[in-house]
Phi, psi and omega in degrees: 000132180285140179285154175285350177252144183277345181062026180237134179220166180289142178290327186205157176286162176221147190284318188270109180256008185299320182302309182300311184293323181299325181282311186287340182269355184235040183302315184300313179296320182295312184292323176297317180299315179297317180301319178294323180293317181295330178294329180271323188232091180302139184283161175291165183302311179211165179195160169227138186239120174275127183239142174243134183240106177262008182084294179284346183209135179226124185206155174283142178241351176201135178238114184255119181265358175229064194288151167248191176084011180297335179290346180268358179284161181294116184292338179287345184254026181303328180299329178293317182294317181296313180298319181292321177296314179301315182298317182295313182294323179297326179292330177284306178191133176289352182273354181294128180228322184246132182235130172260122179256116179258118188256177173294168185266010180304136178248342184233010181270097185293332180290318178293319178299321178294323177297316180295322176300318180293314180299317179299319179297317179300315183293316181296319179288346175280355175101026182240147172277130186229138174239137183248137175210153176270149179300320182293326179293321178295318183291330183265351180231060184297342179295337178278350181263144171211154180227116182238120182053034177087000180259124180278136173230150181235113180053041178086352180270119180253103183283152172277334180207152182243127178254123177269127166239036177230124188278005174061030176302329180274003179107168181267120177291144185299326186291348176270357177272150174057044173245156186275337178290142176287141177249127178232140347301165180309130184297343179278000181256010176289169183291352173289339179241326189276152174226153178292329177298314178301316180299316181294326177293317175298316182296322179301320178293316178298314181297322180295315179296317180294321182294325176294325180299314185255008173060059174229168173284123184297338179299333182292343180234014185221130172280128173295156182205163173211161180218143182227025175084211189281149182213143173232107185290337180285316182266352182071012176295129181087002184291327178299318178295321179298315180295317180301312182289327176295319178299316179298317183292316177303320183295313184288330176291316180299323178299320178291320177300318179294319181300320183261010177056045178269127187271345180295165179264129178298150173216165184232141170258122173264121187234149169304137185285352173213154179109165186225201177067023176067019182265151178069047181225131171224152180259134181239123179267338180197175183295324179299332179298328177284314183297331187251026176302133180273177184299319180298317180293319180293323177295319179300326183265019180260337182221155177235197184309137178077009181077009179292145182290135176270114180230002176220138180227161171242139174262117185239134176306128176283140179240123179296150173250109182256042171241142179231148180267128179267145003265004187281340183066023174290142174296139184229148174224139181280143173235122186250135182249151178216153162243118190065221176263008178275118177282123190244346183171189180170183178205163170267129173267135182226160177207121186282354180250006183244150175263185190280004173249347188275164177287118182274347181277075183209162181308136182101355180290158177226171189223149174223120183301142173274132179291113189249014182297326176232352185295148175071354186274316185201139176280172179224108183289349176278351179254161176297155179296343181270358181295157180297321179304312183284322180296318181288329175297318178299316177301320179297322178294313180298318179298318181292330174297320178292321178295318177299321177301313178297323178300319179291323175301311182296317180304321183273000175257346184274000000 
């Protein structure tokens, strides 16, 4: 049974509390603004948002539109997931009855299999007939596929809608083109087309508009970033451009740290510009860190998921995580889940071998469900800004900004 307490607290105090107060004190303006945005930009079917909380700054660092990890959500709140799925499907069409779920091709990843079992259970309990298949199985058994009058069927199962839980890193199979059934999320938003740089550019615009609404500095909710085109870490081709952009990024981050009297040292995360699963990521503390990458680090940055070559990266401002899980004192970061724009749950990701600047999404991580019975729904001005009610509402706002960003990405690909 999940506790009503998250068992997570701040590692240290921070001087600037304006960000927290600006969000929790302007709920009415914020919720009205979001309602208007959703009317223009319908949200994706589901998403998970990785958030980093440095106290003085809270921002999303990864937006996953083909999420896993459903098995880590609070099992007592299953009714929220079911209700949100029903609501989303009803908005598309009340006639939807059969759903085809296309998953990743993992064959030995027990954690992913557990996630798919949970997701399938949520969908089935929402009142839908569901069939599960792997993308690789469809591609290798085309005899099970048929297309009649533009409608795709799999082994005699004709879905009303197709749900992708495969990020298409390996490309878009031809048989998913020119079919009449709707595919969600939009197949054009897979990593074969999407880039983190594009997402960050969209997010920068969203954060700027939102910041004007509540009168804050947009840097407080946005990681700065830069991109310099193609890179080969093995041959060092493009490294000069990488160093140049890293120098520029360190400079503008340091100016913000000086402005807010932040004593920590800026750092940068260099990430593959597409792809997930925490692959293709290194932490850079200074320019010499790039110049002196060792063979192991260069090999790590040569390939991403599926063995695909890594040839483009994004330089993203690193955000410290100043939350710790009690009583172990492990560094923790929140991950928020949604169906549509409805926030349904989440968990704290932790890692006992990582510090508060490192990537926690790596082997050895553990999870603790976030209590969502009242979280993220409404702030309480009678409580301290550090209370769980207010902190989780802030997380919900930040997560929805990332979801809105993805909504705009999808809107402009359709």
